[in-house]
Backbone bond lengths (Angstrom), bond angles and torsions (degrees), N, CA, C in turn:
res aa  C-N    CA-C-N  psi(-1)  N-CA   C-N-CA  omega(-1)  CA-C   N-CA-C  phi
1 X - - - 1.325 - - 1.453 112.59 -
2 X 1.297 125.49 138.01 1.473 124.40 -171.61 1.554 107.32 -94.37
3 X 1.389 107.04 151.73 1.462 117.46 177.16 1.468 107.81 -80.56
4 X 1.345 118.05 165.48 1.489 121.67 176.27 1.571 105.74 -61.74
5 X 1.405 105.96 136.20 1.387 114.69 174.42 1.487 113.00 94.89
6 X 1.350 117.62 -18.48 1.480 124.42 177.47 1.564 112.48 -80.57
7 X 1.256 115.03 153.04 1.444 120.63 174.35 1.519 111.70 -129.80
8 X 1.417 104.61 160.22 1.614 109.05 176.75 1.516 102.44 -145.15
9 X 1.360 111.15 149.66 1.550 116.63 172.13 1.523 108.86 -82.74
10 X 1.262 117.16 137.28 1.472 124.57 178.62 1.516 108.51 -131.40
11 X 1.400 113.03 126.22 1.436 118.48 175.95 1.446 109.31 -110.27
12 X 1.414 117.75 132.55 1.347 122.46 174.62 1.604 108.37 -111.41
13 X 1.326 116.47 141.31 1.363 119.25 179.70 1.536 109.68 -124.92
14 X 1.305 114.46 134.82 1.547 121.50 177.80 1.470 104.90 -110.92
15 X 1.330 107.16 126.55 1.519 113.99 177.19 1.562 112.51 -130.05
16 X 1.273 117.94 155.52 1.463 119.32 -170.19 1.519 111.88 111.68
17 X 1.290 120.09 -142.68 1.374 118.56 -166.93 1.683 106.68 -101.15
18 X 1.360 111.40 22.27 1.534 114.68 178.58 1.641 108.50 -72.51
19 X 1.232 116.67 145.67 1.510 124.42 169.13 1.415 109.83 67.47
20 X 1.356 122.82 31.58 1.533 122.04 178.66 1.444 116.13 -83.34
21 X 1.298 122.27 -11.09 1.378 127.50 -177.88 1.511 108.58 -109.84
22 X 1.231 117.70 141.36 1.529 127.77 175.21 1.535 106.87 -60.18
23 X 1.295 113.78 149.69 1.463 120.23 175.76 1.424 111.19 124.73
24 X 1.533 111.59 -173.23 1.549 115.43 -177.72 1.394 110.09 -93.49
25 X 1.269 114.55 146.51 1.517 126.34 170.99 1.480 111.09 -122.42
26 X 1.368 113.84 139.26 1.470 122.55 174.19 1.414 107.62 -96.84
27 X 1.313 125.67 131.33 1.258 131.90 -178.01 1.502 113.21 -121.16
28 X 1.349 125.44 120.01 1.479 125.81 -174.51 1.491 104.65 -123.42
29 X 1.384 113.42 132.20 1.486 117.13 172.62 1.639 104.57 -123.45
30 X 1.363 112.33 133.12 1.411 115.76 171.44 1.448 109.70 -113.44
31 X 1.343 113.86 130.12 1.528 116.79 177.35 1.430 106.82 -114.91
32 X 1.475 117.19 133.31 1.395 121.07 178.54 1.516 106.90 -123.43
33 X 1.438 112.74 140.26 1.411 123.56 -178.23 1.559 107.84 -61.39
34 X 1.366 114.14 126.93 1.465 123.00 176.96 1.572 110.04 -54.25
35 X 1.271 117.18 -41.95 1.558 127.92 -170.19 1.415 109.32 -82.50
36 X 1.345 118.24 -26.57 1.501 119.96 -174.77 1.507 112.17 -152.41
37 X 1.320 117.60 94.84 1.364 126.90 -172.15 1.582 116.07 -64.01
38 X 1.357 114.70 -5.61 1.510 116.57 171.54 1.502 115.33 -83.48
39 X 1.334 112.93 -5.12 1.576 118.16 -176.33 1.547 99.64 -112.80
40 X 1.326 111.90 117.30 1.351 124.17 175.67 1.498 114.17 -148.53
41 X 1.304 121.06 156.63 1.545 130.66 176.67 1.374 112.45 -135.08
42 X 1.317 114.73 143.35 1.353 126.99 -177.12 1.532 114.88 -109.92
43 X 1.214 126.56 131.97 1.540 126.48 173.60 1.448 108.41 -124.26
44 X 1.441 114.92 132.63 1.371 115.66 179.57 1.460 104.56 -130.34
45 X 1.388 120.34 137.31 1.403 125.22 173.58 1.557 113.59 -134.69
46 X 1.278 123.84 156.38 1.411 122.51 177.77 1.659 104.73 -113.42
47 X 1.326 113.45 133.11 1.410 112.68 176.04 1.664 105.42 -121.67
48 X 1.261 116.02 161.12 1.385 121.84 178.30 1.489 110.80 -121.67
49 X 1.278 116.25 123.31 1.586 121.27 171.65 1.448 103.91 -92.76
50 X 1.389 109.15 120.60 1.545 114.52 -177.99 1.591 113.37 -110.93
51 X 1.229 112.96 -2.06 1.561 113.85 176.02 1.617 100.90 -147.08
52 X 1.385 110.19 160.48 1.312 117.17 172.54 1.511 115.91 -82.35
53 X 1.311 128.86 149.67 1.420 125.22 -173.97 1.445 118.09 -63.18
54 X 1.433 117.20 -22.57 1.443 121.09 177.13 1.409 120.18 -79.20
55 X 1.253 114.49 -14.31 1.498 121.00 175.03 1.698 110.78 -92.87
56 X 1.158 107.49 73.91 1.505 117.39 -178.01 1.442 117.55 -43.19
57 X 1.408 114.66 -49.55 1.442 123.31 -176.04 1.447 113.39 -87.04
58 X 1.451 114.61 -5.26 1.522 119.52 178.20 1.483 114.31 57.38
59 X 1.302 117.17 35.28 1.431 126.84 173.01 1.570 116.24 -84.33
60 X 1.333 114.10 -5.24 1.399 121.75 -179.02 1.486 119.71 86.39
61 X 1.296 113.74 5.48 1.456 120.59 177.25 1.562 110.30 -140.34
62 X 1.303 119.34 139.62 1.475 115.01 174.37 1.598 105.26 -95.77
63 X 1.293 111.38 121.61 1.437 124.36 -176.80 1.389 118.46 -135.88
64 X 1.348 117.17 -163.61 1.491 123.17 173.88 1.512 115.86 -58.45
65 X 1.314 111.37 -37.93 1.595 117.15 177.94 1.520 104.00 -57.66
66 X 1.245 125.47 -45.86 1.535 126.58 -173.29 1.564 105.49 -69.77
67 X 1.262 122.91 -39.21 1.441 120.40 179.58 1.577 106.95 -69.81
68 X 1.372 125.30 -35.28 1.384 121.74 -178.42 1.453 109.30 -70.46
69 X 1.347 115.07 -35.24 1.473 113.65 179.62 1.515 116.91 -64.56
70 X 1.387 113.14 -33.40 1.431 116.44 171.58 1.498 109.46 -68.35
71 X 1.319 116.52 -50.51 1.592 118.07 179.38 1.502 115.46 -52.14
72 X 1.391 116.69 -36.67 1.443 117.18 -178.65 1.529 111.92 -69.28
73 X 1.283 121.73 -14.89 1.470 125.10 177.99 1.556 109.43 -107.60
74 X 1.231 121.08 -3.53 1.443 128.01 177.29 1.514 112.41 -37.05
75 X 1.243 115.73 118.41 1.495 119.90 174.11 1.517 114.57 95.83
76 X 1.362 109.24 -11.18 1.470 112.83 -179.60 1.497 110.92 -77.27
77 X 1.314 125.30 157.53 1.356 132.80 171.59 1.486 119.55 -135.52
78 X 1.228 121.83 151.48 1.455 125.99 -176.63 1.535 116.93 130.99
79 X 1.250 113.17 -173.11 1.521 116.89 -174.99 1.572 110.44 -88.94
80 X 1.438 111.77 150.13 1.475 122.01 179.62 1.453 120.04 58.00
81 X 1.359 111.64 38.11 1.486 118.03 174.89 1.532 104.46 -88.06
82 X 1.320 118.44 119.74 1.434 123.32 174.50 1.493 118.42 -56.46
83 X 1.325 110.35 -30.08 1.447 114.22 -177.87 1.548 113.66 -87.66
84 X 1.319 116.41 -2.13 1.464 120.82 172.49 1.547 113.50 -86.62
85 X 1.298 111.78 70.87 1.548 120.01 -165.97 1.631 109.28 -68.28
86 X 1.386 114.73 -25.39 1.448 113.53 175.79 1.532 117.09 -98.12
87 X 1.286 108.51 13.72 1.535 120.10 171.30 1.630 114.40 55.25
88 X 1.233 120.22 33.45 1.506 121.09 -179.48 1.462 111.45 -97.42
89 X 1.305 120.92 10.74 1.422 121.74 176.94 1.491 119.94 87.54
90 X 1.422 115.78 3.03 1.466 115.74 -177.52 1.568 97.25 -151.97
91 X 1.478 109.94 140.75 1.499 115.97 165.99 1.638 111.13 -89.78
92 X 1.225 111.64 115.50 1.511 119.95 179.62 1.529 114.82 -141.33
93 X 1.340 112.52 -170.84 1.418 112.51 -175.84 1.526 115.96 -55.63
94 X 1.305 118.65 -25.15 1.498 125.35 -178.28 1.501 104.94 -65.04
95 X 1.319 125.95 -35.34 1.349 129.67 -180.00 1.593 108.47 -69.64
96 X 1.248 107.83 -52.37 1.531 112.10 179.69 1.646 109.81 -56.87
97 X 1.226 116.35 -45.78 1.446 118.25 -175.56 1.674 109.05 -66.09
98 X 1.271 115.24 -34.28 1.452 118.91 178.53 1.567 112.27 -61.86
99 X 1.451 109.78 -46.70 1.406 113.16 178.68 1.547 111.31 -68.39
100 X 1.206 118.83 -40.95 1.525 123.70 -178.65 1.551 107.53 -64.56
101 X 1.300 119.54 -30.60 1.450 121.29 178.66 1.524 111.17 -61.88
102 X 1.360 120.48 -27.06 1.483 121.19 -179.50 1.598 106.33 -110.96
103 X 1.227 115.85 12.38 1.623 115.97 179.90 1.562 107.43 -51.45
104 X 1.317 111.28 138.02 1.484 121.04 -178.48 1.405 116.59 76.16
105 X 1.358 125.04 -4.43 1.445 122.25 -178.53 1.540 107.78 -96.55
106 X 1.202 116.58 158.43 1.548 126.98 179.66 1.519 104.54 -95.81
107 X 1.264 114.21 160.93 1.561 122.82 177.33 1.545 101.90 -60.52
108 X 1.257 121.95 -48.30 1.417 124.33 -175.72 1.602 115.45 -59.41
109 X 1.359 111.37 -36.21 1.440 113.61 175.31 1.565 113.24 -74.19
110 X 1.317 115.52 -32.31 1.515 118.09 171.51 1.487 113.35 -63.01
111 X 1.318 114.39 -50.64 1.476 115.57 -179.08 1.412 111.61 -66.10
112 X 1.344 125.47 -38.52 1.413 121.54 174.72 1.537 113.00 -63.80
113 X 1.330 119.49 -38.08 1.554 117.23 179.28 1.510 108.85 -73.26
114 X 1.436 124.12 -12.63 1.378 122.31 -178.11 1.510 114.11 -103.42
115 X 1.425 115.48 3.76 1.396 120.73 175.92 1.464 117.30 -75.43
């Protein structure tokens, strides 16, 4: 527990089907004091998703280059791995299948299909 005036960095991770469409997202976090529920603070930010996660090289089309990018990190685990398209912390067959599922499609086609 932090004392008054102290601060700590906190990281939140959203996994699953969040942020799969291009566009702006508003993210709001509310923190409430553990010792006094009448004390809370709210933080709001807007983030923009500019490319779909399956287009690893952001060239606008999901193709062999994206599959190779996942394959090059296959078996690795940790944070900030570009090949971890489902954001579960490990690059594995699920990531390869996710990219392969959109193989040959453009970002525009994917966005249009998800609207």
